C-alpha positions as a Markdown table, in Angstrom:
| # | Residue | x | y | z |
|---|---|---|---|---|
| 1 | Unk | 107.4 | 134.9 | -65.8 |
| 2 | Unk | 106.7 | 138.0 | -63.7 |
| 3 | Unk | 109.2 | 140.8 | -63.9 |
| 4 | Unk | 108.5 | 141.8 | -60.3 |
| 5 | Unk | 107.5 | 139.7 | -57.4 |
| 6 | Unk | 106.7 | 140.5 | -53.8 |
| 7 | Unk | 110.3 | 140.2 | -52.7 |
| 8 | Unk | 111.3 | 142.9 | -55.2 |
| 9 | Unk | 109.0 | 145.5 | -53.6 |
| 10 | Unk | 110.9 | 147.4 | -50.9 |
| 11 | Unk | 112.0 | 150.8 | -49.8 |
| 12 | Unk | 109.9 | 153.8 | -50.9 |
| 13 | Unk | 107.3 | 153.4 | -53.6 |
| 14 | Unk | 106.7 | 156.8 | -55.3 |
| 15 | Unk | 103.2 | 157.8 | -56.6 |
| 16 | Unk | 103.7 | 161.3 | -57.9 |
| 17 | Unk | 101.5 | 163.6 | -60.0 |
| 18 | Unk | 101.8 | 163.4 | -63.8 |
| 19 | Unk | 103.9 | 166.3 | -65.3 |
| 20 | Unk | 101.8 | 168.7 | -67.4 |
| 21 | Unk | 102.7 | 171.3 | -69.9 |
| 22 | Unk | 102.4 | 174.9 | -68.7 |
| 23 | Unk | 99.3 | 175.5 | -70.9 |
| 24 | Unk | 98.1 | 171.9 | -70.8 |
| 25 | Unk | 95.6 | 171.9 | -67.9 |
| 26 | Unk | 92.4 | 172.6 | -69.8 |
| 27 | Unk | 90.0 | 170.2 | -71.5 |
| 28 | Unk | 91.0 | 171.5 | -74.9 |
| 29 | Unk | 94.5 | 170.0 | -74.6 |
| 30 | Unk | 94.8 | 166.5 | -76.0 |
| 31 | Unk | 98.6 | 166.3 | -75.5 |
| 32 | Unk | 99.3 | 167.6 | -72.0 |
| 33 | Unk | 102.3 | 165.4 | -71.1 |
| 34 | Unk | 105.5 | 167.3 | -70.5 |
| 35 | Unk | 108.2 | 164.8 | -71.5 |
| 36 | Unk | 111.0 | 167.0 | -70.4 |
| 37 | Unk | 109.5 | 167.3 | -66.9 |
| 38 | Unk | 108.8 | 163.5 | -67.0 |
| 39 | Unk | 112.5 | 162.9 | -67.5 |
| 40 | Unk | 113.4 | 165.2 | -64.7 |
| 41 | Unk | 110.8 | 163.7 | -62.4 |
| 42 | Unk | 112.0 | 160.1 | -62.8 |
| 43 | Unk | 115.7 | 161.0 | -62.4 |
| 44 | Unk | 115.2 | 163.3 | -59.5 |
| 45 | Unk | 113.0 | 160.8 | -57.6 |
| 46 | Unk | 115.5 | 158.0 | -58.2 |
| 47 | Unk | 118.3 | 160.2 | -57.1 |
| 48 | Unk | 116.2 | 161.0 | -54.0 |
| 49 | Unk | 116.2 | 157.2 | -53.1 |
| 50 | Unk | 112.9 | 155.8 | -54.2 |
| 51 | Unk | 112.8 | 152.1 | -55.0 |
| 52 | Unk | 109.7 | 151.8 | -57.3 |
| 53 | Unk | 107.1 | 153.9 | -59.2 |
| 54 | Unk | 103.4 | 153.6 | -59.3 |
| 55 | Unk | 102.1 | 156.1 | -61.8 |
| 56 | Unk | 98.6 | 157.4 | -62.8 |
| 57 | Unk | 96.6 | 156.7 | -59.7 |
| 58 | Unk | 94.5 | 159.4 | -58.1 |
| 59 | Unk | 97.3 | 161.8 | -57.4 |
| 60 | Unk | 98.7 | 160.8 | -60.7 |
| 61 | Unk | 95.6 | 162.2 | -62.4 |
| 62 | Unk | 94.6 | 159.0 | -64.2 |
| 63 | Unk | 91.0 | 160.3 | -64.6 |
| 64 | Unk | 92.2 | 163.5 | -66.2 |
| 65 | Unk | 94.3 | 161.9 | -68.9 |
| 66 | Unk | 93.4 | 160.6 | -72.3 |
| 67 | Unk | 94.8 | 157.1 | -72.7 |
| 68 | Unk | 97.1 | 158.3 | -75.5 |
| 69 | Unk | 98.5 | 160.8 | -73.0 |
| 70 | Unk | 99.0 | 158.1 | -70.4 |
| 71 | Unk | 100.7 | 155.9 | -72.9 |
| 72 | Unk | 103.1 | 158.7 | -73.8 |
| 73 | Unk | 103.8 | 159.4 | -70.2 |
| 74 | Unk | 104.6 | 155.8 | -69.3 |
| 75 | Unk | 106.7 | 155.4 | -72.4 |
| 76 | Unk | 108.7 | 158.6 | -71.4 |
| 77 | Unk | 109.1 | 157.4 | -67.9 |
| 78 | Unk | 110.3 | 154.0 | -69.0 |
| 79 | Unk | 112.9 | 155.7 | -71.3 |
| 80 | Unk | 114.1 | 157.9 | -68.4 |
| 81 | Unk | 114.1 | 155.0 | -65.9 |
| 82 | Unk | 116.4 | 152.8 | -68.0 |
| 83 | Unk | 115.3 | 149.6 | -66.0 |
| 84 | Unk | 116.7 | 151.0 | -62.8 |
| 85 | Unk | 113.6 | 150.4 | -60.6 |
| 86 | Unk | 110.2 | 148.8 | -61.2 |
| 87 | Unk | 107.4 | 150.9 | -62.9 |
| 88 | Unk | 103.8 | 150.0 | -62.2 |
| 89 | Unk | 101.5 | 151.8 | -64.7 |
| 90 | Unk | 98.0 | 152.8 | -63.8 |
| 91 | Unk | 95.3 | 151.1 | -65.8 |
| 92 | Unk | 92.2 | 151.6 | -63.6 |
| 93 | Unk | 89.1 | 152.2 | -65.8 |
| 94 | Unk | 85.4 | 151.6 | -66.0 |
| 95 | Unk | 85.5 | 147.9 | -66.7 |
| 96 | Unk | 87.5 | 144.7 | -67.3 |
| 97 | Unk | 87.8 | 144.8 | -71.1 |
| 98 | Unk | 89.2 | 148.3 | -71.3 |
| 99 | Unk | 91.6 | 147.6 | -68.4 |
| 100 | Unk | 93.0 | 144.6 | -70.2 |
| 101 | Unk | 93.3 | 146.6 | -73.4 |
| 102 | Unk | 95.2 | 149.3 | -71.6 |
| 103 | Unk | 97.3 | 146.8 | -69.7 |
| 104 | Unk | 98.6 | 145.1 | -72.9 |
| 105 | Unk | 99.5 | 148.4 | -74.5 |
| 106 | Unk | 101.3 | 149.7 | -71.3 |
| 107 | Unk | 103.2 | 146.4 | -71.1 |
| 108 | Unk | 104.3 | 146.9 | -74.7 |
| 109 | Unk | 105.7 | 150.4 | -74.0 |
| 110 | Unk | 107.8 | 148.9 | -71.2 |
| 111 | Unk | 105.9 | 149.1 | -68.0 |
| 112 | Unk | 107.0 | 146.4 | -65.5 |
| 113 | Unk | 103.5 | 146.0 | -63.9 |
| 114 | Unk | 100.1 | 147.4 | -63.4 |
| 115 | Unk | 98.8 | 149.8 | -60.7 |
| 116 | Unk | 95.2 | 148.7 | -60.6 |
| 117 | Unk | 92.1 | 149.7 | -58.6 |
| 118 | Unk | 88.6 | 148.4 | -58.8 |
| 119 | Unk | 86.2 | 149.3 | -61.7 |
| 120 | Unk | 84.9 | 152.9 | -61.4 |
| 121 | Unk | 81.2 | 152.7 | -62.2 |
| 122 | Unk | 78.9 | 150.3 | -60.4 |
| 123 | Unk | 80.4 | 149.4 | -57.1 |
| 124 | Unk | 81.5 | 145.8 | -57.4 |
| 125 | Unk | 80.6 | 143.1 | -54.9 |
| 126 | Unk | 83.2 | 141.0 | -53.2 |
| 127 | Unk | 82.8 | 138.3 | -55.8 |
| 128 | Unk | 83.0 | 140.8 | -58.6 |
| 129 | Unk | 86.1 | 142.4 | -57.1 |
| 130 | Unk | 88.0 | 139.1 | -56.8 |
| 131 | Unk | 86.9 | 137.9 | -60.3 |
| 132 | Unk | 88.0 | 141.2 | -61.8 |
| 133 | Unk | 91.6 | 140.8 | -60.7 |
| 134 | Unk | 91.5 | 137.1 | -61.6 |
| 135 | Unk | 90.4 | 138.0 | -65.1 |
| 136 | Unk | 93.2 | 140.5 | -65.5 |
| 137 | Unk | 95.7 | 138.0 | -64.2 |
| 138 | Unk | 94.5 | 135.5 | -66.8 |
| 139 | Unk | 94.5 | 138.0 | -69.7 |
| 140 | Unk | 97.9 | 139.5 | -69.0 |
| 141 | Unk | 99.8 | 136.8 | -67.1 |
| 142 | Unk | 103.2 | 138.4 | -67.5 |
| 143 | Unk | 102.2 | 141.7 | -65.8 |
| 144 | Unk | 102.5 | 141.8 | -62.0 |
| 145 | Unk | 99.7 | 143.8 | -60.3 |
| 146 | Unk | 100.0 | 146.4 | -57.5 |
| 147 | Unk | 96.5 | 146.7 | -56.1 |
| 148 | Unk | 95.3 | 150.2 | -55.5 |
| 149 | Unk | 93.3 | 149.4 | -52.4 |
| 150 | Unk | 91.9 | 152.8 | -51.6 |
| 151 | Unk | 88.7 | 152.6 | -49.6 |
| 152 | Unk | 87.8 | 156.3 | -50.2 |
| 153 | Unk | 87.6 | 156.1 | -54.0 |
| 154 | Unk | 86.7 | 152.4 | -54.6 |
| 155 | Unk | 84.0 | 152.3 | -52.0 |
| 156 | Unk | 85.1 | 149.2 | -50.2 |
| 157 | Unk | 87.1 | 148.4 | -47.0 |
| 158 | Unk | 89.0 | 145.6 | -48.7 |
| 159 | Unk | 88.0 | 142.9 | -46.2 |
| 160 | Unk | 90.1 | 139.8 | -45.4 |
| 161 | Unk | 88.0 | 137.7 | -47.7 |
| 162 | Unk | 89.1 | 139.9 | -50.6 |
| 163 | Unk | 92.8 | 139.2 | -50.0 |
| 164 | Unk | 92.1 | 135.5 | -49.5 |
| 165 | Unk | 90.3 | 135.4 | -52.8 |
| 166 | Unk | 93.2 | 137.1 | -54.6 |
| 167 | Unk | 95.7 | 134.7 | -53.2 |
| 168 | Unk | 93.6 | 131.8 | -54.5 |
| 169 | Unk | 92.6 | 133.1 | -58.0 |
| 170 | Unk | 94.9 | 136.0 | -59.0 |
| 171 | Unk | 98.5 | 134.8 | -59.0 |
| 172 | Unk | 99.9 | 138.0 | -60.6 |
| 173 | Unk | 98.9 | 140.2 | -57.7 |
| 174 | Unk | 102.2 | 140.7 | -55.9 |
| 175 | Unk | 101.7 | 143.9 | -53.9 |
| 176 | Unk | 99.3 | 146.6 | -52.9 |
| 177 | Unk | 99.0 | 150.2 | -51.8 |
| 178 | Unk | 97.4 | 150.2 | -48.3 |
| 179 | Unk | 94.9 | 153.0 | -48.3 |
| 180 | Unk | 92.1 | 151.3 | -46.4 |
| 181 | Unk | 93.4 | 151.3 | -42.9 |
| 182 | Unk | 95.3 | 148.7 | -41.0 |
| 183 | Unk | 92.6 | 147.4 | -38.6 |
| 184 | Unk | 92.7 | 143.9 | -40.0 |
| 185 | Unk | 96.1 | 144.0 | -41.6 |
| 186 | Unk | 97.4 | 141.0 | -39.5 |
| 187 | Unk | 94.6 | 138.8 | -41.0 |
| 188 | Unk | 95.2 | 140.2 | -44.5 |
| 189 | Unk | 98.8 | 139.2 | -44.3 |
| 190 | Unk | 98.0 | 135.8 | -42.8 |
| 191 | Unk | 95.7 | 134.8 | -45.8 |
| 192 | Unk | 97.8 | 136.3 | -48.6 |
| 193 | Unk | 101.2 | 137.5 | -47.3 |
| 194 | Unk | 103.0 | 134.5 | -49.0 |
| 195 | Unk | 102.1 | 136.1 | -52.3 |
| 196 | Unk | 101.3 | 139.8 | -51.7 |
| 197 | Unk | 103.6 | 142.4 | -50.2 |
| 198 | Unk | 101.5 | 145.0 | -48.3 |
| 199 | Unk | 102.8 | 148.5 | -48.6 |
| 200 | Unk | 101.6 | 151.1 | -46.0 |
| 201 | Unk | 101.6 | 154.8 | -46.6 |
| 202 | Unk | 104.1 | 157.2 | -45.1 |
| 203 | Unk | 105.1 | 156.1 | -41.6 |
| 204 | Unk | 102.1 | 153.7 | -41.0 |
| 205 | Unk | 104.5 | 150.8 | -41.5 |
| 206 | Unk | 105.5 | 151.3 | -37.9 |
| 207 | Unk | 102.0 | 150.6 | -36.5 |
| 208 | Unk | 101.4 | 147.9 | -39.2 |
| 209 | Unk | 104.5 | 146.0 | -38.0 |
| 210 | Unk | 103.1 | 145.9 | -34.5 |
| 211 | Unk | 100.1 | 143.9 | -35.9 |
| 212 | Unk | 102.0 | 141.7 | -38.4 |
| 213 | Unk | 105.7 | 141.8 | -37.4 |
| 214 | Unk | 108.3 | 141.1 | -40.0 |
| 215 | Unk | 106.2 | 141.6 | -43.1 |
| 216 | Unk | 106.8 | 145.3 | -43.8 |
| 217 | Unk | 109.9 | 146.7 | -45.5 |
| 218 | Unk | 108.3 | 149.3 | -47.8 |
| 219 | Unk | 106.1 | 152.4 | -47.7 |
| 220 | Unk | 104.5 | 154.6 | -50.3 |
| 221 | Unk | 104.3 | 158.4 | -50.7 |
| 222 | Unk | 102.9 | 160.8 | -53.3 |
| 223 | Unk | 105.2 | 163.5 | -52.2 |
| 224 | Unk | 108.1 | 165.5 | -53.4 |
| 225 | Unk | 111.5 | 165.2 | -51.8 |
| 226 | Unk | 111.0 | 161.7 | -50.3 |
| 227 | Unk | 114.5 | 161.5 | -48.6 |
| 228 | Unk | 113.1 | 161.6 | -45.0 |
| 229 | Unk | 110.9 | 158.6 | -45.8 |
| 230 | Unk | 113.8 | 156.8 | -47.5 |
| 231 | Unk | 115.8 | 157.4 | -44.3 |
| 232 | Unk | 112.9 | 156.2 | -42.1 |
| 233 | Unk | 112.3 | 152.9 | -43.9 |
| 234 | Unk | 116.1 | 152.3 | -44.0 |
| 235 | Unk | 116.3 | 152.8 | -40.2 |
| 236 | Unk | 113.3 | 150.6 | -39.7 |
| 237 | Unk | 114.7 | 147.8 | -41.8 |
| 238 | Unk | 118.0 | 148.0 | -40.0 |
| 239 | Unk | 116.1 | 148.0 | -36.6 |
| 240 | Unk | 117.8 | 151.2 | -35.7 |
| 241 | Unk | 115.1 | 152.4 | -33.3 |
| 242 | Unk | 117.0 | 155.5 | -32.1 |
| 243 | Unk | 117.5 | 156.8 | -35.6 |
| 244 | Unk | 113.9 | 156.0 | -36.5 |
| 245 | Unk | 112.5 | 157.9 | -33.6 |
| 246 | Unk | 114.6 | 160.9 | -34.6 |
| 247 | Unk | 113.3 | 160.8 | -38.2 |
| 248 | Unk | 109.7 | 160.4 | -37.1 |
| 249 | Unk | 110.1 | 163.4 | -34.8 |
| 250 | Unk | 111.5 | 165.4 | -37.7 |
| 251 | Unk | 108.7 | 164.4 | -40.1 |
| 252 | Unk | 106.0 | 165.1 | -37.5 |
| 253 | Unk | 107.5 | 168.6 | -36.8 |
| 254 | Unk | 106.4 | 169.7 | -40.3 |
| 255 | Unk | 102.9 | 171.3 | -40.5 |
| 256 | Unk | 100.2 | 169.2 | -42.2 |
| 257 | Unk | 99.4 | 170.0 | -45.9 |
| 258 | Unk | 95.6 | 170.2 | -45.2 |
| 259 | Unk | 93.8 | 172.7 | -43.0 |
| 260 | Unk | 92.3 | 171.7 | -39.7 |
| 261 | Unk | 89.7 | 169.0 | -40.2 |
| 262 | Unk | 90.7 | 168.5 | -43.9 |
| 263 | Unk | 91.5 | 164.8 | -43.4 |
| 264 | Unk | 88.8 | 164.2 | -40.8 |
| 265 | Unk | 85.9 | 161.7 | -41.2 |
| 266 | Unk | 82.5 | 163.2 | -40.3 |
| 267 | Unk | 81.3 | 162.1 | -37.0 |
| 268 | Unk | 79.1 | 159.0 | -37.2 |
| 269 | Unk | 80.3 | 157.9 | -40.6 |
| 270 | Unk | 82.5 | 154.8 | -40.7 |
| 271 | Unk | 84.6 | 153.0 | -43.2 |
| 272 | Unk | 84.8 | 154.2 | -46.8 |
| 273 | Unk | 81.6 | 156.2 | -46.6 |
| 274 | Unk | 83.1 | 158.4 | -43.9 |
| 275 | Unk | 86.4 | 158.9 | -45.7 |
| 276 | Unk | 84.6 | 159.8 | -48.9 |
| 277 | Unk | 83.1 | 162.8 | -47.1 |
| 278 | Unk | 86.4 | 164.3 | -45.9 |
| 279 | Unk | 87.8 | 167.4 | -47.6 |
| 280 | Unk | 90.7 | 165.4 | -48.9 |
| 281 | Unk | 88.4 | 163.2 | -50.9 |
| 282 | Unk | 87.6 | 166.3 | -53.0 |
| 283 | Unk | 91.1 | 167.8 | -53.2 |
| 284 | Unk | 93.6 | 164.9 | -53.4 |
| 285 | Unk | 95.0 | 165.6 | -56.9 |
| 286 | Unk | 94.8 | 169.4 | -56.6 |
| 287 | Unk | 96.6 | 169.7 | -53.2 |
| 288 | Unk | 99.4 | 167.5 | -54.1 |
| 289 | Unk | 100.0 | 169.3 | -57.4 |
| 290 | Unk | 100.0 | 172.6 | -55.5 |
| 291 | Unk | 102.5 | 171.3 | -53.0 |
| 292 | Unk | 104.9 | 170.2 | -55.8 |
| 293 | Unk | 104.5 | 173.6 | -57.5 |
| 294 | Unk | 105.4 | 175.5 | -54.4 |
| 295 | Unk | 108.1 | 173.3 | -52.9 |
| 296 | Unk | 111.0 | 174.3 | -55.0 |
| 297 | Unk | 111.8 | 170.6 | -55.7 |
| 298 | Unk | 110.3 | 170.3 | -59.2 |
| 299 | Unk | 107.5 | 172.2 | -60.7 |
| 300 | Unk | 105.6 | 169.6 | -62.6 |
| 301 | Unk | 103.0 | 171.9 | -64.1 |
| 302 | Unk | 99.4 | 172.9 | -63.6 |
| 303 | Unk | 96.4 | 170.9 | -62.4 |
| 304 | Unk | 94.3 | 169.2 | -65.1 |
| 305 | Unk | 90.5 | 169.5 | -65.7 |
| 306 | Unk | 88.2 | 168.6 | -64.0 |
| 307 | Unk | 90.3 | 168.7 | -60.8 |
| 308 | Unk | 91.4 | 172.3 | -60.7 |
| 309 | Unk | 89.6 | 173.8 | -57.7 |
| 310 | Unk | 91.4 | 174.3 | -54.5 |
| 311 | Unk | 90.3 | 176.7 | -51.7 |
| 312 | Unk | 92.7 | 179.4 | -50.6 |
| 313 | Unk | 92.9 | 177.8 | -47.1 |
| 314 | Unk | 94.1 | 174.5 | -48.7 |
| 315 | Unk | 96.6 | 176.5 | -50.8 |
| 316 | Unk | 98.1 | 178.3 | -47.8 |
| 317 | Unk | 98.5 | 175.1 | -45.7 |
| 318 | Unk | 100.0 | 173.2 | -48.6 |
| 319 | Unk | 102.5 | 176.0 | -49.3 |
| 320 | Unk | 103.5 | 176.2 | -45.6 |
| 321 | Unk | 103.9 | 172.4 | -45.5 |
| 322 | Unk | 106.0 | 172.3 | -48.7 |
| 323 | Unk | 108.4 | 175.0 | -47.4 |
| 324 | Unk | 108.8 | 173.4 | -44.0 |
| 325 | Unk | 109.3 | 169.9 | -45.5 |
| 326 | Unk | 112.0 | 171.2 | -47.9 |
| 327 | Unk | 113.9 | 172.7 | -45.0 |
| 328 | Unk | 113.6 | 169.6 | -42.8 |
| 329 | Unk | 114.5 | 167.4 | -45.8 |
| 330 | Unk | 118.0 | 169.0 | -46.1 |
| 331 | Unk | 119.1 | 166.8 | -43.2 |
| 332 | Unk | 118.4 | 163.7 | -45.2 |
| 333 | Unk | 119.7 | 164.5 | -48.7 |
| 334 | Unk | 122.2 | 161.9 | -49.8 |
| 335 | Unk | 120.7 | 159.1 | -47.8 |
| 336 | Unk | 121.0 | 155.9 | -50.0 |
| 337 | Unk | 118.2 | 153.4 | -50.4 |
| 338 | Unk | 118.7 | 150.4 | -48.2 |
């Protein structure tokens, strides 16, 4: 029996960076996990109102961690969490066999489910992609899967046929992180919404709901101080449009974390190929770590090799965003998860 199903995924799903020891960012460090910061991270985010965790994705620095480090982090997070909210542990890797090995170990240290993207070497075909999730579902049938459907990093636009295939062959897939756009979200929901809860990023649940009304009651964020998003999804779920408009206005009043054009797709490039060429594709992990460091919410330590370069312009905009966000966020501290 699955510990988490689609109906259990709601509110704000937090996907934060992984805490690092002050001197742990270099390649020489084989034990970089700061367990004290891990404890603080879990408790602070729960107190801020998040409803689930998805650890060790891109912002979570999965690629920069040894598996022993990731295992230690998930175990520490599980201990701090004390079964309060679901924890999906990142197990994305090069191929099916190692993903399954990691999944079983992460299950044994207490993770409630898997946060899982596509294999990271040869770009899989549609058939490969569906079979991959079906194989993991067969091998670890008691671990629900949150699909990391990021078109930028997994080089696919996650077409309708993909979701139809998962609904037919991968019964443990219960939710996903939408990071491929919402152009065909109504069709995605139609073929798999009975099984899979689709979770848009930040405020995009508002537009997604216009395409597939009634399906969305959750969103994801990688950010610190998530109270404004908690307030937004609460107002949305309560159909309080006046309050939602106020919150959206407040969130949009904060300067972006990237410099002008940093999130833009080069002209003429569409789909995943275009998004892969944006500045954000190169600085995802770094800029989020820099935001956290400069927000005054919780310093979770330095960036990890190899993702340590961040241009000064990105640093300046991230710092300005962090300070403005923390000021705006004061209005929403104490909002309870709905």
